[in-house]
KOLMIDO-197819 format. One record per residue (C-alpha): x, y, z; residue number from 1. Coordinates in Angstrom, 1 decimal. Example, Ala and Ser with C-alpha at 12.3 -4.5 7.8 and 13.67 -1.06 7.14 Angstrom:
<atoms>
<atom <12.3,-4.5,7.8>,1>
<atom <13.7,-1.1,7.1>,2>
</atoms>
This chain:
<atoms>
<atom <-0.1,-0.3,0.0>,1>
<atom <1.7,3.7,-0.8>,2>
<atom <1.0,6.4,1.4>,3>
<atom <0.5,10.0,-0.2>,4>
<atom <2.9,12.4,0.3>,5>
<atom <3.3,16.1,0.4>,6>
<atom <6.1,16.6,-2.1>,7>
<atom <8.2,19.7,-2.4>,8>
<atom <6.8,22.6,-4.5>,9>
<atom <9.5,21.4,-7.1>,10>
<atom <8.4,18.2,-7.8>,11>
<atom <4.7,18.4,-7.4>,12>
<atom <4.8,21.2,-9.7>,13>
<atom <6.4,19.2,-12.1>,14>
<atom <4.3,16.6,-12.1>,15>
<atom <1.3,18.6,-12.7>,16>
<atom <3.2,20.1,-15.8>,17>
<atom <3.1,16.4,-16.9>,18>
<atom <-0.5,15.9,-16.4>,19>
<atom <-1.3,19.2,-18.0>,20>
<atom <1.2,18.9,-21.1>,21>
<atom <-0.1,15.5,-21.8>,22>
<atom <-4.0,15.4,-20.7>,23>
<atom <-3.6,12.7,-18.5>,24>
<atom <-3.1,11.8,-14.8>,25>
<atom <0.5,11.7,-13.8>,26>
<atom <2.5,10.3,-10.5>,27>
<atom <5.7,10.0,-9.2>,28>
<atom <6.2,6.6,-7.7>,29>
<atom <9.4,6.5,-5.4>,30>
<atom <9.3,4.2,-2.6>,31>
<atom <6.3,3.6,-0.9>,32>
<atom <5.3,7.5,-1.4>,33>
<atom <2.8,8.5,-4.1>,34>
<atom <3.2,12.4,-5.8>,35>
<atom <0.3,12.6,-8.0>,36>
<atom <-1.6,15.3,-10.0>,37>
<atom <-4.6,15.5,-9.4>,38>
<atom <-3.7,14.9,-5.6>,39>
<atom <-6.1,11.3,-5.6>,40>
<atom <-5.7,10.2,-8.5>,41>
<atom <-4.9,5.9,-8.8>,42>
<atom <-2.2,6.0,-10.9>,43>
<atom <-0.9,2.2,-11.1>,44>
<atom <2.4,1.1,-13.1>,45>
<atom <-0.1,-1.6,-14.6>,46>
<atom <-2.0,0.7,-16.2>,47>
<atom <-0.1,3.5,-17.9>,48>
<atom <3.2,4.3,-19.2>,49>
<atom <6.4,4.1,-17.2>,50>
<atom <9.0,5.9,-17.5>,51>
<atom <12.2,5.1,-15.2>,52>
<atom <13.6,8.2,-13.3>,53>
<atom <17.6,8.4,-12.7>,54>
<atom <18.4,8.1,-9.2>,55>
<atom <15.0,5.7,-8.1>,56>
<atom <11.2,6.0,-8.8>,57>
<atom <9.2,6.1,-11.8>,58>
<atom <6.9,8.4,-13.6>,59>
<atom <3.9,7.1,-14.5>,60>
<atom <1.2,8.7,-16.5>,61>
<atom <-2.3,7.5,-17.4>,62>
<atom <-2.8,7.1,-21.6>,63>
<atom <-0.8,7.3,-24.2>,64>
<atom <2.0,10.1,-24.5>,65>
<atom <5.3,11.3,-26.0>,66>
<atom <8.1,9.7,-25.0>,67>
<atom <9.9,12.2,-25.1>,68>
<atom <8.2,14.0,-23.1>,69>
<atom <8.3,11.4,-20.8>,70>
<atom <11.7,11.0,-20.7>,71>
<atom <12.8,15.0,-20.2>,72>
<atom <9.9,15.3,-17.7>,73>
<atom <11.9,12.3,-15.9>,74>
<atom <15.2,14.0,-16.1>,75>
<atom <13.8,17.4,-14.7>,76>
<atom <12.1,15.2,-11.7>,77>
<atom <15.1,13.3,-11.1>,78>
<atom <17.0,16.9,-10.6>,79>
<atom <14.5,18.4,-8.3>,80>
<atom <14.8,15.1,-5.7>,81>
<atom <18.0,15.4,-5.7>,82>
<atom <17.9,19.3,-5.3>,83>
<atom <15.7,18.6,-2.4>,84>
<atom <17.9,15.7,-0.3>,85>
<atom <20.6,17.6,-0.8>,86>
<atom <18.5,20.5,0.9>,87>
<atom <17.5,18.4,3.8>,88>
<atom <21.3,17.1,3.8>,89>
<atom <22.2,20.7,4.0>,90>
<atom <19.5,21.4,6.7>,91>
<atom <20.5,18.7,9.3>,92>
<atom <24.9,18.9,8.7>,93>
<atom <23.6,22.4,9.8>,94>
<atom <21.7,21.9,12.1>,95>
<atom <24.6,19.3,13.6>,96>
<atom <27.0,22.5,13.3>,97>
<atom <24.9,24.3,15.5>,98>
<atom <24.9,22.0,18.2>,99>
<atom <29.0,21.3,17.7>,100>
<atom <29.1,24.8,17.9>,101>
<atom <27.1,24.5,21.4>,102>
<atom <29.0,21.7,22.6>,103>
<atom <32.5,24.2,21.9>,104>
<atom <31.3,27.2,23.7>,105>
<atom <29.9,24.6,26.6>,106>
<atom <33.6,23.4,27.0>,107>
<atom <35.0,27.0,27.0>,108>
<atom <32.9,27.5,29.5>,109>
<atom <33.9,24.9,31.4>,110>
<atom <37.8,25.7,30.7>,111>
<atom <37.1,28.8,32.1>,112>
<atom <35.6,27.9,35.3>,113>
<atom <38.2,24.8,35.7>,114>
<atom <40.9,27.6,35.1>,115>
<atom <40.0,29.8,37.7>,116>
<atom <38.9,27.8,40.4>,117>
<atom <42.5,25.8,39.6>,118>
<atom <44.1,29.5,40.1>,119>
<atom <43.1,30.1,43.5>,120>
<atom <43.4,26.2,44.4>,121>
<atom <47.2,27.6,43.6>,122>
<atom <47.1,30.6,45.1>,123>
<atom <45.5,28.8,48.3>,124>
<atom <47.6,26.2,48.7>,125>
<atom <51.0,28.9,48.5>,126>
<atom <50.1,30.9,50.5>,127>
<atom <48.6,29.0,53.3>,128>
<atom <52.2,27.5,53.7>,129>
<atom <54.8,30.2,52.7>,130>
<atom <52.3,33.2,54.9>,131>
<atom <52.9,31.1,58.1>,132>
<atom <56.2,29.4,57.4>,133>
<atom <57.9,32.5,56.6>,134>
<atom <56.7,34.0,59.3>,135>
<atom <58.3,31.4,61.7>,136>
<atom <61.5,31.8,60.0>,137>
<atom <61.8,35.5,60.5>,138>
<atom <61.4,35.4,64.5>,139>
<atom <63.5,32.8,64.4>,140>
<atom <66.5,34.8,62.6>,141>
<atom <65.8,37.9,65.7>,142>
<atom <67.7,35.9,67.8>,143>
<atom <70.0,34.3,65.4>,144>
<atom <69.0,31.2,66.6>,145>
<atom <70.4,29.1,63.6>,146>
<atom <69.9,25.8,64.2>,147>
<atom <66.6,26.3,64.9>,148>
<atom <66.4,28.3,61.6>,149>
<atom <68.1,24.8,59.8>,150>
<atom <65.0,22.8,61.0>,151>
<atom <62.6,25.1,60.6>,152>
<atom <63.7,26.0,56.9>,153>
<atom <64.0,22.1,55.8>,154>
<atom <60.0,21.8,56.5>,155>
<atom <59.2,24.8,54.8>,156>
<atom <60.9,23.1,51.9>,157>
<atom <59.8,19.5,52.9>,158>
<atom <55.9,21.4,53.1>,159>
<atom <56.9,23.4,49.4>,160>
<atom <57.7,19.9,47.9>,161>
<atom <54.3,18.7,48.7>,162>
<atom <52.6,21.9,47.8>,163>
<atom <54.2,21.0,44.2>,164>
<atom <53.5,17.3,44.5>,165>
<atom <49.5,18.5,45.0>,166>
<atom <50.1,20.7,41.5>,167>
<atom <51.7,17.7,39.6>,168>
<atom <52.3,14.3,41.3>,169>
<atom <54.8,12.7,39.2>,170>
<atom <52.9,9.2,40.3>,171>
<atom <49.9,9.9,38.9>,172>
<atom <50.7,9.6,34.9>,173>
<atom <52.7,6.9,36.0>,174>
<atom <50.1,4.3,38.5>,175>
<atom <47.1,6.7,38.1>,176>
<atom <45.2,8.0,40.8>,177>
<atom <44.8,5.3,43.3>,178>
<atom <48.5,5.0,43.8>,179>
<atom <48.8,9.0,43.6>,180>
<atom <46.3,9.1,46.7>,181>
<atom <48.4,6.4,48.4>,182>
<atom <51.3,7.9,48.4>,183>
<atom <50.0,11.6,49.3>,184>
<atom <47.7,9.9,52.0>,185>
<atom <51.3,8.6,53.5>,186>
<atom <52.9,12.2,54.0>,187>
<atom <49.8,13.1,56.3>,188>
<atom <49.5,12.6,60.2>,189>
<atom <46.3,10.9,60.1>,190>
<atom <45.9,6.9,58.7>,191>
<atom <44.2,6.5,55.6>,192>
<atom <42.8,2.9,55.0>,193>
<atom <42.4,2.2,51.1>,194>
<atom <40.2,-0.7,49.9>,195>
<atom <38.9,-1.3,46.2>,196>
<atom <40.1,-0.3,42.9>,197>
<atom <39.7,1.7,40.2>,198>
<atom <40.2,-0.7,37.7>,199>
<atom <41.4,0.2,33.8>,200>
<atom <43.0,3.4,33.1>,201>
<atom <40.9,6.1,31.8>,202>
<atom <42.0,9.5,30.1>,203>
<atom <44.6,12.0,32.2>,204>
<atom <42.0,14.8,32.5>,205>
<atom <39.4,12.5,34.3>,206>
<atom <42.4,10.7,36.1>,207>
<atom <44.0,14.2,37.6>,208>
<atom <40.3,16.1,38.1>,209>
<atom <39.1,12.9,40.3>,210>
<atom <42.8,13.2,42.0>,211>
<atom <42.9,16.4,42.4>,212>
<atom <39.1,16.1,44.3>,213>
<atom <40.0,13.3,46.3>,214>
<atom <43.4,15.1,47.3>,215>
<atom <41.8,18.3,49.0>,216>
<atom <39.2,15.8,51.1>,217>
<atom <42.8,13.8,52.9>,218>
<atom <44.0,17.4,53.0>,219>
<atom <41.2,18.8,54.9>,220>
<atom <40.3,15.3,57.1>,221>
<atom <44.0,14.8,57.6>,222>
<atom <43.9,18.6,59.8>,223>
<atom <41.9,16.4,62.8>,224>
<atom <43.7,15.4,65.6>,225>
<atom <42.0,12.0,65.6>,226>
<atom <43.8,9.2,65.8>,227>
<atom <40.9,6.5,64.1>,228>
<atom <42.0,5.9,60.2>,229>
<atom <39.6,7.5,57.4>,230>
<atom <38.1,4.6,55.6>,231>
<atom <38.9,5.4,51.9>,232>
<atom <36.5,3.2,49.5>,233>
<atom <37.7,2.9,45.8>,234>
<atom <35.5,1.4,43.1>,235>
<atom <34.2,1.9,39.2>,236>
<atom <30.6,0.9,38.4>,237>
<atom <27.8,2.4,36.0>,238>
<atom <30.4,4.2,33.5>,239>
<atom <32.0,5.9,36.4>,240>
<atom <34.8,6.2,39.0>,241>
<atom <34.0,6.3,42.5>,242>
<atom <35.7,7.3,46.2>,243>
<atom <33.6,7.2,49.3>,244>
<atom <36.1,8.9,52.4>,245>
<atom <34.3,8.2,55.7>,246>
<atom <35.7,9.5,58.8>,247>
<atom <34.3,8.9,62.4>,248>
<atom <36.9,11.5,63.9>,249>
<atom <37.0,14.5,61.9>,250>
<atom <34.7,16.2,64.5>,251>
<atom <33.4,18.4,61.9>,252>
<atom <29.8,19.7,61.3>,253>
<atom <27.9,19.1,57.6>,254>
<atom <28.1,22.5,57.0>,255>
<atom <31.6,22.8,57.7>,256>
<atom <32.8,20.3,55.6>,257>
<atom <30.8,20.9,52.6>,258>
<atom <32.3,24.9,53.1>,259>
<atom <35.7,23.6,53.0>,260>
<atom <35.0,21.5,50.0>,261>
<atom <32.8,24.5,47.8>,262>
<atom <36.1,25.1,45.5>,263>
<atom <36.5,21.9,45.1>,264>
<atom <33.2,20.5,44.7>,265>
<atom <32.8,23.5,42.4>,266>
<atom <35.5,22.3,40.1>,267>
<atom <34.4,18.7,39.9>,268>
<atom <30.6,19.4,38.8>,269>
<atom <32.9,21.8,35.6>,270>
<atom <33.8,18.3,34.6>,271>
<atom <30.5,16.8,35.1>,272>
<atom <31.5,14.7,38.1>,273>
<atom <29.7,15.4,41.6>,274>
<atom <31.4,15.7,45.1>,275>
<atom <28.3,15.7,48.3>,276>
<atom <29.1,15.6,51.8>,277>
<atom <27.1,14.1,55.1>,278>
<atom <27.7,14.1,58.7>,279>
<atom <25.7,11.6,60.4>,280>
<atom <26.1,10.5,64.2>,281>
<atom <29.7,12.4,64.2>,282>
<atom <30.7,10.0,61.3>,283>
<atom <31.6,12.4,57.8>,284>
<atom <31.4,10.7,54.7>,285>
<atom <32.2,12.6,51.4>,286>
<atom <31.1,10.8,48.1>,287>
<atom <33.4,11.8,44.7>,288>
<atom <32.0,10.6,41.5>,289>
<atom <33.7,11.3,38.1>,290>
<atom <32.3,10.2,34.6>,291>
<atom <34.7,8.0,32.8>,292>
<atom <34.6,9.9,29.6>,293>
<atom <34.0,13.5,30.5>,294>
<atom <30.4,13.9,28.2>,295>
<atom <28.8,11.5,29.9>,296>
<atom <26.8,12.7,32.8>,297>
<atom <27.4,11.7,36.4>,298>
<atom <24.2,12.2,38.4>,299>
<atom <24.4,9.6,40.7>,300>
<atom <21.7,7.0,38.3>,301>
<atom <22.1,4.4,36.4>,302>
<atom <24.4,4.6,33.4>,303>
<atom <25.0,1.5,30.9>,304>
<atom <28.2,1.6,29.5>,305>
<atom <28.9,-1.6,27.5>,306>
<atom <32.4,-3.1,28.2>,307>
<atom <31.8,-5.4,24.6>,308>
<atom <31.8,-3.6,20.9>,309>
<atom <28.6,-5.4,19.8>,310>
<atom <27.4,-4.2,23.3>,311>
<atom <28.4,-0.4,22.7>,312>
<atom <27.0,-0.7,19.2>,313>
<atom <23.8,-1.9,20.2>,314>
<atom <23.5,0.7,22.9>,315>
<atom <24.5,3.7,19.8>,316>
<atom <21.6,1.6,17.6>,317>
<atom <19.1,2.3,20.2>,318>
<atom <19.7,5.5,21.3>,319>
<atom <20.0,6.3,17.1>,320>
<atom <16.3,3.9,16.8>,321>
<atom <14.6,7.0,19.7>,322>
<atom <15.0,9.8,16.8>,323>
<atom <14.7,7.9,13.4>,324>
<atom <12.8,5.1,12.2>,325>
<atom <15.7,4.6,9.6>,326>
<atom <18.0,2.7,13.0>,327>
<atom <15.3,0.1,12.9>,328>
<atom <16.4,-2.0,10.5>,329>
<atom <20.1,-1.7,12.0>,330>
<atom <18.6,-3.5,15.2>,331>
<atom <18.0,-6.2,13.1>,332>
<atom <20.7,-6.5,11.9>,333>
<atom <22.8,-6.6,14.9>,334>
<atom <21.1,-9.7,15.7>,335>
<atom <21.7,-11.5,12.0>,336>
<atom <24.2,-14.2,12.0>,337>
<atom <27.7,-13.8,9.6>,338>
<atom <26.8,-13.9,5.9>,339>
<atom <29.7,-16.6,4.0>,340>
<atom <29.4,-16.1,0.1>,341>
<atom <31.2,-19.3,-1.8>,342>
<atom <32.1,-17.3,-5.2>,343>
<atom <33.9,-19.0,-8.0>,344>
<atom <33.3,-20.3,-11.6>,345>
<atom <33.2,-23.8,-10.7>,346>
<atom <33.5,-25.8,-7.6>,347>
<atom <31.2,-23.9,-5.4>,348>
<atom <28.7,-26.8,-5.3>,349>
<atom <31.1,-29.4,-4.0>,350>
<atom <31.7,-26.1,-0.9>,351>
<atom <28.3,-26.0,0.0>,352>
<atom <27.7,-30.2,-0.1>,353>
<atom <30.7,-30.5,2.4>,354>
<atom <28.9,-28.0,4.5>,355>
<atom <25.1,-28.8,4.2>,356>
<atom <24.8,-32.0,2.3>,357>
<atom <22.5,-30.6,-0.2>,358>
<atom <22.9,-30.4,-3.9>,359>
<atom <21.2,-28.7,-6.3>,360>
<atom <20.9,-29.7,-9.6>,361>
<atom <20.3,-27.5,-12.9>,362>
<atom <21.3,-24.4,-11.3>,363>
<atom <22.3,-21.7,-14.0>,364>
<atom <25.6,-19.5,-13.4>,365>
<atom <23.8,-17.0,-12.4>,366>
<atom <22.3,-18.0,-10.0>,367>
<atom <22.6,-17.4,-6.0>,368>
<atom <20.9,-19.9,-4.1>,369>
<atom <20.6,-18.9,-0.1>,370>
<atom <21.1,-21.8,2.8>,371>
<atom <19.6,-20.5,5.9>,372>
<atom <18.5,-22.8,9.3>,373>
<atom <15.0,-23.9,10.4>,374>
<atom <13.8,-26.8,11.8>,375>
<atom <12.4,-28.2,9.1>,376>
<atom <13.8,-28.8,6.0>,377>
<atom <12.8,-27.5,3.3>,378>
<atom <14.4,-27.6,-0.5>,379>
<atom <12.7,-26.3,-3.6>,380>
<atom <12.3,-28.8,-6.2>,381>
<atom <12.1,-28.0,-10.0>,382>
<atom <12.0,-24.2,-11.6>,383>
<atom <11.7,-23.3,-8.1>,384>
<atom <15.8,-24.6,-7.2>,385>
<atom <16.8,-22.5,-10.3>,386>
<atom <15.3,-19.4,-9.5>,387>
<atom <17.2,-16.5,-8.9>,388>
<atom <17.8,-16.2,-5.0>,389>
<atom <16.2,-18.7,-4.3>,390>
<atom <16.4,-19.8,-0.5>,391>
<atom <16.8,-23.7,0.9>,392>
<atom <16.1,-24.1,4.8>,393>
<atom <18.3,-26.8,6.5>,394>
<atom <18.5,-27.9,10.0>,395>
<atom <21.9,-28.2,9.9>,396>
<atom <24.1,-26.9,13.0>,397>
<atom <26.5,-24.9,11.0>,398>
<atom <23.8,-22.8,9.7>,399>
<atom <22.6,-22.0,13.1>,400>
<atom <25.6,-19.8,13.3>,401>
<atom <26.0,-18.2,9.7>,402>
<atom <23.7,-17.7,6.5>,403>
<atom <25.6,-19.5,3.2>,404>
<atom <24.7,-18.0,-0.4>,405>
<atom <26.0,-20.2,-3.5>,406>
<atom <27.3,-17.8,-6.1>,407>
<atom <28.8,-19.9,-9.2>,408>
<atom <30.0,-16.9,-11.0>,409>
<atom <33.3,-15.1,-11.3>,410>
<atom <34.2,-12.5,-8.8>,411>
<atom <33.6,-9.0,-9.9>,412>
<atom <33.6,-6.5,-8.0>,413>
<atom <30.8,-5.0,-8.7>,414>
<atom <28.9,-7.9,-6.3>,415>
<atom <30.1,-6.3,-2.9>,416>
<atom <29.8,-2.8,-3.8>,417>
<atom <27.1,-1.0,-2.3>,418>
<atom <23.9,-1.7,-3.7>,419>
<atom <25.3,-5.3,-5.5>,420>
<atom <23.9,-8.9,-5.1>,421>
<atom <26.7,-9.4,-2.4>,422>
<atom <26.5,-5.8,-0.3>,423>
<atom <25.6,-7.5,3.0>,424>
<atom <27.8,-10.2,2.4>,425>
<atom <30.3,-10.8,5.7>,426>
<atom <33.1,-12.8,4.1>,427>
<atom <33.8,-14.6,0.6>,428>
<atom <35.5,-17.8,0.2>,429>
<atom <36.7,-17.4,-3.0>,430>
<atom <37.8,-20.5,-5.1>,431>
<atom <39.1,-18.0,-7.8>,432>
<atom <42.9,-16.7,-7.8>,433>
<atom <41.6,-12.7,-8.2>,434>
<atom <43.5,-10.1,-6.6>,435>
<atom <41.5,-7.6,-8.1>,436>
<atom <38.6,-8.8,-6.1>,437>
<atom <40.9,-9.3,-3.1>,438>
<atom <41.8,-5.7,-3.3>,439>
<atom <38.2,-4.9,-3.9>,440>
<atom <37.0,-6.5,-0.8>,441>
<atom <39.6,-4.8,1.6>,442>
<atom <39.3,-1.2,0.2>,443>
<atom <35.2,-1.6,0.2>,444>
<atom <33.1,0.8,2.2>,445>
<atom <32.4,-2.3,4.5>,446>
<atom <35.1,-4.3,4.1>,447>
<atom <34.7,-7.8,3.0>,448>
<atom <36.9,-10.6,4.3>,449>
<atom <38.1,-13.1,1.7>,450>
<atom <39.3,-16.7,2.6>,451>
<atom <40.1,-19.5,0.3>,452>
<atom <38.7,-22.6,1.7>,453>
<atom <40.8,-25.2,3.4>,454>
<atom <40.5,-29.1,3.4>,455>
<atom <37.9,-28.7,6.3>,456>
<atom <35.6,-26.0,5.5>,457>
<atom <33.4,-25.8,8.9>,458>
<atom <35.9,-26.1,11.3>,459>
<atom <37.8,-23.1,8.8>,460>
<atom <34.5,-21.2,9.3>,461>
<atom <33.7,-22.3,12.6>,462>
<atom <37.4,-20.8,13.8>,463>
<atom <37.0,-17.6,11.4>,464>
<atom <33.9,-16.6,11.2>,465>
<atom <31.5,-18.5,14.0>,466>
<atom <34.0,-17.5,16.4>,467>
<atom <33.9,-13.3,15.8>,468>
<atom <30.0,-13.4,14.5>,469>
<atom <30.0,-10.2,16.8>,470>
<atom <32.5,-8.2,15.3>,471>
<atom <31.2,-8.9,12.2>,472>
<atom <27.4,-8.2,12.8>,473>
<atom <29.4,-4.5,14.8>,474>
<atom <31.1,-3.6,11.7>,475>
<atom <28.6,-4.1,9.5>,476>
<atom <25.9,-2.1,11.5>,477>
<atom <29.0,0.9,11.8>,478>
<atom <29.5,0.8,8.1>,479>
<atom <25.3,1.0,8.2>,480>
<atom <25.2,4.1,10.5>,481>
<atom <28.0,6.7,9.2>,482>
<atom <25.6,8.5,7.4>,483>
<atom <22.3,8.1,9.1>,484>
<atom <20.8,11.1,10.4>,485>
<atom <21.0,11.5,14.0>,486>
<atom <20.7,14.3,16.7>,487>
<atom <24.0,15.8,18.2>,488>
<atom <23.7,13.7,20.8>,489>
<atom <23.5,10.8,18.9>,490>
<atom <26.1,11.8,16.9>,491>
<atom <28.5,12.2,19.5>,492>
<atom <28.1,8.7,20.8>,493>
<atom <28.6,7.2,16.9>,494>
<atom <31.9,9.1,17.2>,495>
<atom <32.8,7.2,20.4>,496>
<atom <31.9,4.4,19.5>,497>
<atom <33.9,4.8,16.1>,498>
<atom <36.9,6.3,17.8>,499>
<atom <36.9,3.0,20.5>,500>
<atom <36.1,0.0,18.0>,501>
<atom <40.0,-0.9,18.2>,502>
<atom <38.4,-4.7,17.9>,503>
<atom <37.9,-3.8,14.1>,504>
<atom <41.3,-2.6,14.0>,505>
<atom <42.1,-6.1,15.1>,506>
<atom <39.7,-7.9,12.7>,507>
<atom <41.7,-6.0,9.8>,508>
<atom <44.6,-7.0,10.9>,509>
<atom <44.3,-10.6,11.7>,510>
<atom <42.4,-10.9,8.0>,511>
<atom <45.3,-9.9,6.5>,512>
<atom <47.7,-12.0,8.1>,513>
<atom <45.1,-14.9,7.6>,514>
<atom <44.9,-14.2,3.8>,515>
<atom <48.8,-13.5,3.3>,516>
<atom <48.3,-9.9,2.4>,517>
<atom <50.5,-8.9,5.4>,518>
<atom <53.5,-11.1,6.6>,519>
<atom <55.0,-10.3,9.9>,520>
<atom <57.7,-13.1,9.8>,521>
<atom <59.1,-15.0,12.7>,522>
<atom <56.2,-12.7,14.8>,523>
<atom <54.0,-14.3,12.4>,524>
<atom <52.4,-16.5,15.5>,525>
<atom <52.8,-14.2,18.2>,526>
<atom <50.7,-12.0,16.8>,527>
<atom <47.9,-14.0,15.6>,528>
<atom <47.6,-15.1,19.6>,529>
<atom <47.6,-11.2,20.6>,530>
<atom <44.5,-10.3,18.1>,531>
<atom <42.5,-13.4,19.4>,532>
<atom <43.1,-16.0,16.6>,533>
<atom <43.8,-18.6,19.6>,534>
<atom <40.9,-17.3,22.3>,535>
<atom <40.0,-14.0,23.2>,536>
<atom <40.7,-13.7,26.8>,537>
<atom <43.8,-11.9,28.2>,538>
<atom <45.1,-14.8,29.1>,539>
<atom <44.9,-16.6,25.5>,540>
<atom <46.4,-13.5,23.9>,541>
<atom <49.4,-13.2,26.0>,542>
<atom <49.7,-17.1,26.1>,543>
<atom <50.0,-17.4,29.5>,544>
<atom <48.6,-20.3,31.9>,545>
<atom <45.2,-19.4,32.9>,546>
<atom <46.1,-19.8,36.5>,547>
<atom <48.0,-16.1,35.8>,548>
<atom <47.9,-13.4,38.7>,549>
<atom <46.6,-10.0,37.4>,550>
<atom <49.7,-8.8,37.8>,551>
<atom <51.1,-11.2,35.7>,552>
<atom <49.2,-10.1,32.8>,553>
<atom <49.7,-7.0,33.4>,554>
<atom <53.6,-7.4,33.4>,555>
<atom <53.2,-9.9,30.5>,556>
<atom <51.2,-7.2,27.9>,557>
<atom <53.3,-4.1,29.2>,558>
<atom <56.5,-6.1,28.1>,559>
<atom <54.5,-7.5,24.9>,560>
<atom <53.6,-3.5,24.1>,561>
<atom <57.2,-2.7,24.6>,562>
<atom <58.5,-4.9,22.0>,563>
<atom <55.6,-4.0,19.3>,564>
<atom <56.6,-0.2,19.7>,565>
<atom <60.6,-1.2,19.0>,566>
<atom <59.3,-2.9,16.0>,567>
<atom <57.3,0.0,14.9>,568>
<atom <59.7,2.4,15.5>,569>
<atom <62.6,-0.1,13.5>,570>
<atom <63.9,2.0,9.9>,571>
<atom <63.7,-1.7,9.1>,572>
<atom <59.8,-1.7,9.3>,573>
<atom <57.9,-1.3,6.2>,574>
<atom <54.7,0.9,6.5>,575>
<atom <51.8,-1.6,6.3>,576>
<atom <53.8,-3.8,9.2>,577>
<atom <54.6,-0.4,11.4>,578>
<atom <50.7,0.2,11.1>,579>
<atom <49.9,-3.5,12.3>,580>
<atom <53.1,-2.9,15.2>,581>
<atom <51.2,-0.2,16.5>,582>
<atom <47.5,-1.8,16.3>,583>
<atom <49.3,-4.8,18.4>,584>
<atom <50.5,-1.6,20.9>,585>
<atom <47.8,-0.5,21.5>,586>
<atom <46.2,-4.1,22.1>,587>
<atom <48.6,-4.8,24.6>,588>
<atom <48.2,-1.4,26.1>,589>
<atom <44.6,-2.1,26.1>,590>
<atom <45.3,-5.4,27.8>,591>
<atom <47.9,-4.0,30.4>,592>
<atom <45.2,-1.5,31.9>,593>
<atom <41.8,-3.8,31.7>,594>
<atom <40.2,-5.6,35.0>,595>
<atom <40.9,-9.2,34.9>,596>
<atom <38.6,-11.6,36.0>,597>
</atoms>
């Protein structure tokens, strides 16, 4: 059922012009929409003269008409439709540009507030000790008490070092905020007892913001002369880093504590975090919360930050679907098994039979046959078996995990181009040695992996395709949503997911290694393992026993990262090998900073 559409003024005027010039009802049909004149005219392709419109759709006139007139009108409509689409795209990009401009303004305001608060903090830190300590030094100099002067000067120097450490602690970039806070707390009079951890490392700006807020709390609570230890609980949940201080001996009221930390709370709020205080029955509690990403809200609500690429893509699609129906189809695509095409002028039937146990005789060379899983066998027979895109449904185990396409044709790069018959294919089993096809597959907008069938093709597909089904689904959807309309929030989320999709870079390098496009010589097997070809856990990637501790995993990952970094920097390493080494370095860095179970 087609629906009437209020076409743009230009298209509507052109359809009307055709109707008036020919003296018959006319309509422009595109997708499920009708642009007709008169507006209620029932014009169908079956009952009129049809002319295809370049770019999509058909122009139909309900009566005899000069073909030349119809062709000219179709060309004018194509130009008008293209113009309307470009106008809509321009408006979308303009809206996004406005959103990005507003984001820049907000970021600049945030930076200005943080700069001013940081200036006040540094001035306060320097003034607080220099005024007091230098006054003491002047008193000691008056009677020339040099011994006491020397002791006090040493204390001043030590205090100054502490201030400098508070401005830029050396431990922070090296080992993270937890270690830097532990070092800071070791220098104060009161004991602090730390428990928990913050998990893998995050961006410098996040770690620095969290550290300075927590350091202010340490300094404030350390002023108490109480002997009880301050409990510090470090944790990470719901996409945010959290620090909770519990102190039964501060002696402060809630008002006093809140006032003492007011500037620090304001500075943390500029980063999107929160610092809250409470005092109940004499027990003071300070809670710090800061999101892993500075563009995520940290209001204490539940925030879902998925850990796997497929989960992140699923969250992106869900966010996009709330604003545009064009995203709905991608949600279904996420749950689709990988599509594997068997392509070649000869021999495809043997591969398909080895996988499914079914042979369809009498197929034409232009016929593609799809094999899907079903609990009941449904095999077309007779002429139906030779129809283009015939579908065979079988209760075969391998088809639970992938869809198979038998394409008994010479490989052609147009097959996998956008709009081609195999545009949605994830992997091609190529029976012909066609290097042009392989190059086209690697450079396609949505890359297609090309494999040469092994003797045991089912085991090959299970190891190389089924085991990576989540990555193929994520890659297909990310390629599709790059150009879909989205508001500024979804656009930012899309950019984040694309930037963090290191798993796809690993998949690309793995594909190049497996097909021989890339060779790392003596390091080939190590690269295979690190990229997840032998298993995707940290222990499997680093060739460690399952009993290895988190510290051993980190040590092995750091050593491997250093080794691959050296190889990338070597003058003897080619550009393609260097790019692969850099991907492997990032893989190792991720293993070193991700908490292990």
